DOLODO-124755 format. One record per residue (C-alpha): x, z, y; chain; residue number from 1. Coordinates in Angstrom, 3 decimals, decimal comma, always signed. Each point is the difference from the previous one (the first is absolute). Layout:
% DOLODO-124755
X | Z | Y | A | NUM
...
This chain:
% DOLODO-124755
+0,051 | +0,184 | -0,205 | A | 1
+0,966 | -1,008 | +3,631 | A | 2
+0,314 | +2,629 | +2,776 | A | 3
-3,870 | -1,283 | +1,183 | A | 4
-1,389 | +0,853 | -3,139 | A | 5
+1,506 | +3,422 | -0,703 | A | 6
-0,110 | +0,950 | +3,648 | A | 7
+3,385 | +1,311 | -0,416 | A | 8
+0,460 | -1,915 | +3,439 | A | 9
-1,423 | +1,435 | +3,353 | A | 10
-1,550 | -2,863 | +1,820 | A | 11
+0,753 | -1,144 | +3,365 | A | 12
+0,230 | +3,192 | +3,129 | A | 13
-3,018 | -0,011 | +1,806 | A | 14
+0,713 | +0,571 | +3,913 | A | 15
+0,212 | +3,422 | +1,068 | A | 16
-2,786 | -0,306 | +2,225 | A | 17
-2,479 | -2,167 | -2,244 | A | 18
-3,604 | +0,103 | +0,318 | A | 19
-2,212 | +1,850 | -2,613 | A | 20
-1,326 | -3,094 | -0,744 | A | 21
+3,034 | -1,652 | -0,957 | A | 22
+1,403 | +2,470 | -1,791 | A | 23
-2,916 | +0,760 | -2,061 | A | 24
+0,116 | -4,074 | -0,773 | A | 25
+3,484 | +0,163 | -1,089 | A | 26
+0,699 | +3,321 | -1,061 | A | 27
+1,855 | -0,189 | -3,529 | A | 28
+0,650 | -3,437 | -0,445 | A | 29
+3,227 | -0,671 | -1,718 | A | 30
+2,807 | -2,504 | +1,275 | A | 31
-2,021 | -3,421 | -0,113 | A | 32
+1,605 | -1,978 | -2,849 | A | 33
-0,880 | -3,995 | -0,338 | A | 34
-2,292 | -0,746 | -2,561 | A | 35
-1,140 | +3,471 | -0,252 | A | 36
-3,103 | +1,648 | +1,002 | A | 37
-0,181 | +2,005 | +3,550 | A | 38
-1,606 | +2,736 | -2,054 | A | 39
+0,613 | +0,157 | -3,378 | A | 40
-2,570 | +0,572 | -2,423 | A | 41
-0,125 | +3,110 | -2,459 | A | 42
+2,511 | +0,765 | -2,377 | A | 43
-1,395 | +0,994 | -3,164 | A | 44
+2,616 | +1,855 | -1,795 | A | 45
+0,150 | +3,348 | -2,346 | A | 46
+3,597 | -0,812 | -0,133 | A | 47
+2,976 | -1,780 | +1,107 | A | 48
+2,968 | -1,879 | -1,630 | A | 49
+2,847 | +3,051 | +0,296 | A | 50
+3,174 | -0,501 | -2,202 | A | 51
+2,797 | +2,402 | +0,501 | A | 52
-0,608 | +3,128 | +2,469 | A | 53
-3,146 | +0,566 | +1,387 | A | 54
+0,894 | -1,167 | +3,584 | A | 55
-1,932 | -1,766 | +2,590 | A | 56
-3,197 | +0,059 | +1,813 | A | 57
-2,086 | -0,989 | -3,094 | A | 58
+0,098 | +1,986 | -3,611 | A | 59
-3,322 | +0,794 | -0,642 | A | 60
-3,997 | -0,601 | +0,868 | A | 61
-0,642 | +3,540 | +1,142 | A | 62
+3,206 | +0,693 | +1,687 | A | 63
-0,341 | -3,259 | +2,196 | A | 64
-1,311 | -3,130 | +0,751 | A | 65
+0,927 | -3,301 | +1,787 | A | 66
-3,815 | -0,008 | +1,534 | A | 67
+0,334 | +3,526 | +1,023 | A | 68
+3,580 | -0,459 | +1,584 | A | 69
-1,722 | -2,866 | +2,837 | A | 70
-3,136 | +2,248 | +0,374 | A | 71
+1,802 | +3,492 | +0,788 | A | 72
+2,394 | -1,875 | +2,139 | A | 73
-3,175 | -1,477 | +1,916 | A | 74
-1,605 | +3,577 | +0,240 | A | 75
+3,335 | +1,776 | +1,283 | A | 76
+0,349 | -2,798 | +2,343 | A | 77
-3,633 | +0,739 | +1,607 | A | 78
+0,607 | +3,987 | -0,294 | A | 79
+3,458 | -0,166 | +1,722 | A | 80
+0,841 | -3,213 | +1,801 | A | 81
+4,119 | -0,356 | +0,412 | A | 82
+0,660 | +3,217 | -2,370 | A | 83
+2,210 | -0,689 | -2,540 | A | 84
+0,161 | +3,602 | -1,406 | A | 85
-3,930 | +0,379 | -1,431 | A | 86
-1,011 | -0,969 | -3,176 | A | 87
-3,251 | -0,740 | -1,445 | A | 88
-1,497 | +0,175 | -3,243 | A | 89
-3,412 | -1,191 | -1,470 | A | 90
-2,581 | +1,416 | -2,243 | A | 91
-2,794 | -0,757 | -2,154 | A | 92
-2,535 | +1,921 | +2,648 | A | 93
+0,040 | +2,051 | +3,238 | A | 94
-0,328 | +2,887 | -1,954 | A | 95
+2,710 | -0,629 | -2,556 | A | 96
+2,432 | -0,276 | +3,551 | A | 97
-1,445 | +3,164 | +1,157 | A | 98
+0,527 | +1,938 | -3,240 | A | 99
+3,558 | -1,205 | -0,231 | A | 100
+1,149 | +1,673 | +2,874 | A | 101
-1,993 | +2,824 | -0,255 | A | 102
+1,155 | +0,679 | -3,554 | A | 103
+3,581 | -1,484 | +0,577 | A | 104
+0,882 | +2,478 | +2,875 | A | 105
-1,596 | +3,359 | -1,115 | A | 106
+1,103 | +2,482 | -2,408 | A | 107
-1,873 | +3,097 | -1,224 | A | 108
-0,103 | +2,697 | +2,875 | A | 109
+0,160 | -2,462 | +2,922 | A | 110
-2,262 | -0,333 | +2,318 | A | 111
-2,031 | -2,943 | +0,990 | A | 112
-2,440 | -0,634 | +3,063 | A | 113
-2,889 | -2,370 | -0,347 | A | 114
-2,877 | -0,770 | +2,422 | A | 115
-3,201 | +1,521 | -0,958 | A | 116
-1,983 | -2,987 | +1,271 | A | 117
+1,989 | -3,314 | -1,760 | A | 118
-0,913 | -2,119 | -2,648 | A | 119
-2,273 | +1,279 | -2,520 | A | 120
+2,427 | -0,205 | -3,288 | A | 121
+2,424 | +2,603 | +2,075 | A | 122
-1,926 | +2,668 | -1,600 | A | 123
+0,715 | -0,933 | -3,098 | A | 124
+3,726 | -0,350 | +0,759 | A | 125
+0,079 | +3,378 | +1,314 | A | 126
-1,376 | +1,612 | -3,151 | A | 127
+2,602 | -2,142 | -2,148 | A | 128
+2,818 | +1,725 | +2,475 | A | 129
-1,068 | +3,447 | -0,544 | A | 130
-0,343 | -0,089 | -3,537 | A | 131
+3,907 | -1,441 | +0,240 | A | 132
+0,560 | +3,606 | +2,078 | A | 133
-0,034 | -1,755 | +3,697 | A | 134
-1,643 | +2,028 | +2,607 | A | 135
-2,569 | -2,449 | +1,781 | A | 136
-1,094 | +0,639 | +3,738 | A | 137
-2,179 | -2,148 | +1,937 | A | 138
-1,269 | -0,015 | +3,271 | A | 139
-2,056 | -2,922 | +2,080 | A | 140
+1,620 | -3,315 | +1,879 | A | 141
-1,271 | +0,284 | +2,696 | A | 142
+1,609 | +2,515 | +2,992 | A | 143
+3,552 | -0,422 | -1,835 | A | 144
-1,666 | +3,206 | -2,326 | A | 145
+2,395 | -0,397 | -2,839 | A | 146
+2,929 | +1,905 | +2,613 | A | 147
-1,573 | +3,136 | -0,659 | A | 148
+0,387 | +0,122 | -3,638 | A | 149
+3,463 | -1,703 | -0,134 | A | 150
+2,663 | +2,591 | -0,244 | A | 151
+1,732 | +0,035 | -3,653 | A | 152
-0,963 | -3,187 | -0,611 | A | 153
+1,422 | -2,536 | -2,164 | A | 154
-2,138 | -3,192 | +0,966 | A | 155
-2,418 | -1,076 | +2,341 | A | 156
-2,413 | -2,608 | -0,643 | A | 157
-1,933 | -1,273 | +2,949 | A | 158
-3,001 | -2,459 | -0,290 | A | 159
-0,355 | -1,633 | +3,343 | A | 160
-2,853 | -1,343 | +0,768 | A | 161
-1,372 | +2,400 | -2,370 | A | 162
-2,158 | -1,666 | -2,408 | A | 163
-3,599 | +0,184 | +0,625 | A | 164
+0,146 | +1,975 | +3,042 | A | 165
+2,668 | -1,987 | +2,010 | A | 166
+1,892 | +3,112 | +1,648 | A | 167
+3,064 | -0,908 | +1,088 | A | 168
+2,760 | +2,562 | +0,764 | A | 169
+3,520 | -0,205 | +1,378 | A | 170
+2,502 | -1,612 | -2,451 | A | 171
+3,160 | +0,716 | +2,005 | A | 172
-1,156 | +3,354 | +0,958 | A | 173
-0,623 | +1,313 | -3,375 | A | 174
+3,409 | -1,923 | -1,588 | A | 175
+2,312 | +1,708 | +2,200 | A | 176
-2,080 | +3,418 | -0,615 | A | 177
+0,577 | -0,759 | -3,704 | A | 178
+3,499 | -1,195 | -0,248 | A | 179
+0,887 | +2,960 | +2,524 | A | 180
-1,248 | +2,625 | -2,924 | A | 181
+1,880 | -2,232 | -2,798 | A | 182
-3,166 | -1,885 | -1,134 | A | 183
-0,312 | -3,642 | -0,922 | A | 184
-2,819 | -1,701 | +1,612 | A | 185
-1,971 | -2,905 | -1,772 | A | 186
-3,407 | -2,077 | +2,162 | A | 187
-2,493 | -1,681 | -1,847 | A | 188
-0,013 | -3,396 | +2,341 | A | 189
-2,959 | -1,832 | -2,225 | A | 190
-2,342 | -0,167 | +2,403 | A | 191
+2,249 | -0,803 | +3,101 | A | 192
+2,286 | -2,505 | -1,884 | A | 193
+3,665 | -0,595 | +1,152 | A | 194
-1,691 | -2,401 | +2,491 | A | 195
-1,831 | +2,923 | +1,875 | A | 196
+2,584 | +2,713 | -0,781 | A | 197
+3,238 | +0,443 | -1,501 | A | 198
+0,826 | +3,720 | -0,715 | A | 199
+3,617 | -0,575 | -1,111 | A | 200
+0,697 | -0,377 | +3,853 | A | 201
-1,977 | +2,718 | +1,107 | A | 202
+2,099 | +2,533 | -2,228 | A | 203
-1,954 | -0,338 | -3,644 | A | 204
+2,561 | -0,069 | -2,855 | A | 205
-2,669 | -1,864 | -2,153 | A | 206
-2,655 | -2,351 | +0,680 | A | 207
-2,365 | -0,338 | -2,410 | A | 208
-2,956 | -2,245 | -0,809 | A | 209
-2,627 | -1,450 | -1,769 | A | 210
+0,627 | -3,709 | +0,071 | A | 211
-3,257 | -0,497 | -1,500 | A | 212
-1,495 | +0,505 | +3,234 | A | 213
+0,506 | -2,308 | +3,284 | A | 214
+3,734 | -0,645 | -1,178 | A | 215
-1,484 | -2,560 | -2,272 | A | 216
-3,308 | -0,197 | +1,082 | A | 217
-1,668 | -1,742 | -2,337 | A | 218
-1,578 | +2,509 | -2,209 | A | 219
+1,612 | -1,298 | -2,862 | A | 220
+3,326 | +1,475 | -0,559 | A | 221
+0,844 | +4,048 | -1,036 | A | 222
+3,653 | +0,532 | +1,455 | A | 223
+1,908 | +2,886 | +1,502 | A | 224
+2,990 | +0,271 | +2,228 | A | 225
+2,554 | +2,553 | +0,788 | A | 226
+2,472 | -0,704 | +2,845 | A | 227
+2,998 | +2,631 | +0,768 | A | 228
+3,249 | +0,682 | +2,087 | A | 229
+0,884 | +2,465 | -2,026 | A | 230
+2,525 | -1,488 | -2,903 | A | 231
-0,271 | +2,947 | -2,023 | A | 232
-3,787 | +0,864 | +0,427 | A | 233
-0,518 | -3,739 | -0,481 | A | 234
+2,178 | -0,063 | -3,459 | A | 235
-2,271 | +3,070 | -1,239 | A | 236
-2,936 | -1,959 | +0,430 | A | 237
+1,166 | -3,187 | -1,629 | A | 238
+0,848 | +2,353 | -2,839 | A | 239
-3,500 | +1,095 | -0,184 | A | 240
-1,146 | -3,374 | -0,300 | A | 241
+2,350 | -0,717 | -2,873 | A | 242
-1,176 | +3,069 | -1,877 | A | 243
-3,760 | -0,363 | +0,741 | A | 244
-0,237 | -3,669 | -0,260 | A | 245
-2,182 | -0,588 | +3,158 | A | 246
+0,850 | -3,642 | +0,771 | A | 247
-1,611 | -2,706 | +0,940 | A | 248
-0,505 | -3,620 | -1,950 | A | 249
+2,074 | -2,934 | +1,330 | A | 250
-3,193 | -1,566 | +1,078 | A | 251
-1,645 | +2,981 | +2,187 | A | 252
+3,670 | -0,116 | +1,263 | A | 253
-0,102 | -3,483 | +1,485 | A | 254
-3,559 | -0,039 | +0,710 | A | 255
+0,772 | +2,746 | +2,365 | A | 256
+2,863 | -1,545 | +1,594 | A | 257
-1,788 | -3,613 | +0,346 | A | 258
-2,981 | +2,388 | +2,000 | A | 259
+2,502 | +1,499 | +2,098 | A | 260
+0,438 | -3,444 | +1,807 | A | 261
-3,425 | +0,457 | +1,295 | A | 262
+0,129 | +3,888 | +0,975 | A | 263
+0,524 | -0,658 | +4,066 | A | 264
-2,896 | -2,359 | +0,221 | A | 265
-2,167 | +1,944 | -2,374 | A | 266
+0,998 | +3,040 | +1,813 | A | 267
-0,738 | -0,811 | +3,860 | A | 268
-3,354 | -1,495 | -1,440 | A | 269
-1,361 | +2,971 | -1,618 | A | 270
+1,593 | +2,438 | +2,449 | A | 271
-1,922 | -1,697 | +3,264 | A | 272
-3,393 | +0,141 | -1,847 | A | 273
+0,614 | +3,370 | -1,205 | A | 274
+0,365 | +0,427 | +3,882 | A | 275
-2,828 | -2,143 | +0,792 | A | 276
-2,529 | +1,701 | -2,774 | A | 277
+1,118 | +3,778 | +1,199 | A | 278
-0,908 | -1,197 | +3,327 | A | 279
-3,612 | -0,967 | -1,461 | A | 280
-0,407 | +2,832 | -2,139 | A | 281
+0,389 | +2,290 | +3,237 | A | 282
-3,103 | -1,209 | +1,529 | A | 283
-2,275 | +0,733 | -2,809 | A | 284
-1,588 | +3,689 | +0,055 | A | 285
-0,363 | +0,343 | -3,681 | A | 286
+3,788 | -0,254 | -0,465 | A | 287
+1,815 | +3,149 | +0,219 | A | 288
+3,614 | +1,066 | -0,752 | A | 289
+1,785 | -3,117 | +1,097 | A | 290
+3,389 | -0,612 | -0,417 | A | 291
+2,298 | -2,561 | +0,303 | A | 292
+3,513 | +0,859 | +1,911 | A | 293
-0,289 | -3,679 | +2,163 | A | 294
-2,943 | +1,665 | +1,638 | A | 295
+1,531 | +1,357 | +3,426 | A | 296
-2,478 | +3,189 | -0,330 | A | 297
+1,115 | +0,399 | -3,832 | A | 298
+1,786 | +3,699 | -0,733 | A | 299
+2,746 | -1,908 | -1,777 | A | 300
+0,796 | -2,342 | +2,999 | A | 301
+2,237 | +1,277 | +1,863 | A | 302
+2,624 | +0,780 | -2,839 | A | 303
-0,840 | -3,353 | -1,657 | A | 304
+0,744 | -2,103 | +2,859 | A | 305
+3,653 | +1,822 | +0,005 | A | 306
+0,573 | -0,543 | -3,495 | A | 307
-2,081 | -3,221 | -1,070 | A | 308
+0,176 | -4,039 | +0,837 | A | 309
-3,129 | -0,420 | -1,475 | A | 310
-3,235 | +2,484 | -1,215 | A | 311
-0,965 | -1,102 | -2,727 | A | 312
-2,926 | -1,666 | -1,851 | A | 313
-2,055 | +3,116 | -0,635 | A | 314
-3,046 | +1,134 | +1,794 | A | 315
-1,626 | +3,301 | -1,148 | A | 316
-3,306 | +1,481 | +1,149 | A | 317
-3,056 | +2,024 | -1,178 | A | 318
-3,697 | -0,443 | -0,449 | A | 319
-2,340 | +2,244 | +0,267 | A | 320
-0,914 | +0,412 | -3,491 | A | 321
+1,607 | -1,304 | -3,651 | A | 322
-3,710 | -1,749 | -0,355 | A | 323
+0,446 | -2,123 | +3,181 | A | 324
+3,958 | -0,763 | -0,923 | A | 325
-1,147 | -1,401 | -3,174 | A | 326
-2,527 | -1,859 | +1,900 | A | 327
+2,331 | -0,983 | +2,228 | A | 328
+2,673 | -1,674 | -2,565 | A | 329
-2,687 | -1,715 | -1,681 | A | 330
-1,499 | -1,873 | +2,978 | A | 331
+3,502 | -1,275 | +0,806 | A | 332
+0,985 | -3,749 | -1,070 | A | 333
+3,601 | -0,862 | +1,201 | A | 334
+1,381 | +3,726 | -1,421 | A | 335
+0,215 | +0,648 | -3,685 | A | 336
-0,787 | +3,519 | -1,121 | A | 337
+3,425 | +0,905 | -1,646 | A | 338
+2,764 | +2,245 | +0,494 | A | 339
+3,807 | -0,516 | +1,353 | A | 340
+0,388 | -1,813 | +3,132 | A | 341
+2,155 | -2,376 | +2,132 | A | 342
-1,398 | -3,406 | -1,989 | A | 343
-0,911 | -3,028 | +1,509 | A | 344
-3,640 | +0,842 | -1,040 | A | 345
-1,949 | +2,577 | +1,585 | A | 346
-0,399 | +3,103 | -1,823 | A | 347
-1,947 | +3,540 | +0,466 | A | 348
-0,812 | +2,751 | -1,739 | A | 349
-2,102 | +3,625 | +0,009 | A | 350
+3,605 | +1,516 | -0,481 | A | 351
-1,851 | +3,650 | -1,261 | A | 352
-1,210 | -1,975 | -3,348 | A | 353
+3,517 | +0,654 | -1,377 | A | 354
+0,219 | +3,552 | +1,176 | A | 355
+3,507 | +1,691 | +0,415 | A | 356
-0,303 | -1,024 | +3,737 | A | 357
-1,224 | +2,529 | +2,606 | A | 358
-2,425 | -2,211 | +1,714 | A | 359
-3,780 | -0,058 | +0,594 | A | 360
-2,249 | -1,888 | -2,252 | A | 361
-0,798 | -2,577 | +2,630 | A | 362
+4,432 | -0,961 | +0,575 | A | 363
+0,305 | -3,396 | -0,545 | A | 364
+3,604 | -1,427 | +0,251 | A | 365
+0,083 | -3,283 | +1,288 | A | 366
+2,386 | -2,748 | -0,930 | A | 367
-0,048 | -2,991 | +2,254 | A | 368
+0,739 | -3,481 | -1,154 | A | 369
+1,069 | -3,327 | +1,463 | A | 370
-4,006 | -1,493 | +0,590 | A | 371
-0,643 | -0,927 | +3,260 | A | 372
+0,038 | +3,271 | +2,204 | A | 373
-3,459 | -1,004 | +1,269 | A | 374
-1,558 | -0,999 | -3,389 | A | 375
+0,903 | +3,669 | -1,215 | A | 376
-0,913 | +2,022 | +2,769 | A | 377
-3,401 | -1,980 | -0,295 | A | 378
-0,391 | +1,016 | -3,444 | A | 379
+0,949 | +3,738 | +0,338 | A | 380
-2,444 | +0,237 | +3,144 | A | 381
-2,843 | -1,726 | -2,325 | A | 382
+0,709 | +2,453 | -2,805 | A | 383
-0,046 | +2,980 | +2,064 | A | 384
-3,527 | -1,177 | +1,338 | A | 385
-1,016 | -0,899 | -3,199 | A | 386
+1,124 | +3,259 | -1,139 | A | 387
-1,944 | +1,766 | +2,337 | A | 388
-3,848 | +0,260 | -1,725 | A | 389
């Protein structure tokens, strides 16, 4: 194989000031080779030719894959442009990525600080951590409340904006405080994406995300990733991936890399429409608890504006009752009643149906897609009217 297939060679360097669209389109591509595809297809291999000593990048399919290499390079270029000291590792899902950081960095007797308003699987993670003899402390995302429980912690886990409540905390402030106490800092960057927020530039040691969501954006790939700037800590994450085998398939990795090329186009459309929808919802009397960090009067707007370049595609709000919320979802025509977020097709759900989230029964998490904004807003307003009876 030549370097364009194996991913052993770095692609053409991007200008330091390259825009997000340029970076997304070019990220992770190999050096151009005549007659080779610009993005090589997925490499399906459980093992590789390996005569003699096991040296070189590719030995066995659980450890490395050329298709992962290109995707990992692309993600690293998005999360930390121009940085050569940042490593990216891809995983089979967002939860695989989250688990790899927590369980590779913590030992019995350690303390970790988690948000108490984050992703609904975190309580399950807490139970497992405590089973292993790790102390878990929790605090809300808003108001930088995790500062109050940091003393003695080995790791601080931040989720900002939080899912599904959309609270935002000051990553720089929390990272500085954690490092002063000797703790590592991980930020779940799923909702923001690297185009909305770069946690490593804000002082975090790890940026972690579910690539299932807006990064890939089509609702057809399960993927997770970890990027980090601490070589020793990332070596432990890599070792954990090897031990548990939480690896993505080559087809998923290739689809993810292909999808990243349109990330800036999708994000800008979805973010702009999310703000338009939030403004329309603000005028409806039956809507309460409206949250979108891009709204100037949102409680998170000030901090979000300091550290985020884009505010995300998710809007949350509450309707008066569970029944009203269900009627609203049933009345939507351009929006799928489905979980997850970040896809090109809008989705919405009554989040309380899962349990595990401290939200009202009528709470709606709405993920804005790439539909024409006037069509989507009209559909939502019509569904609100239809559900009133």
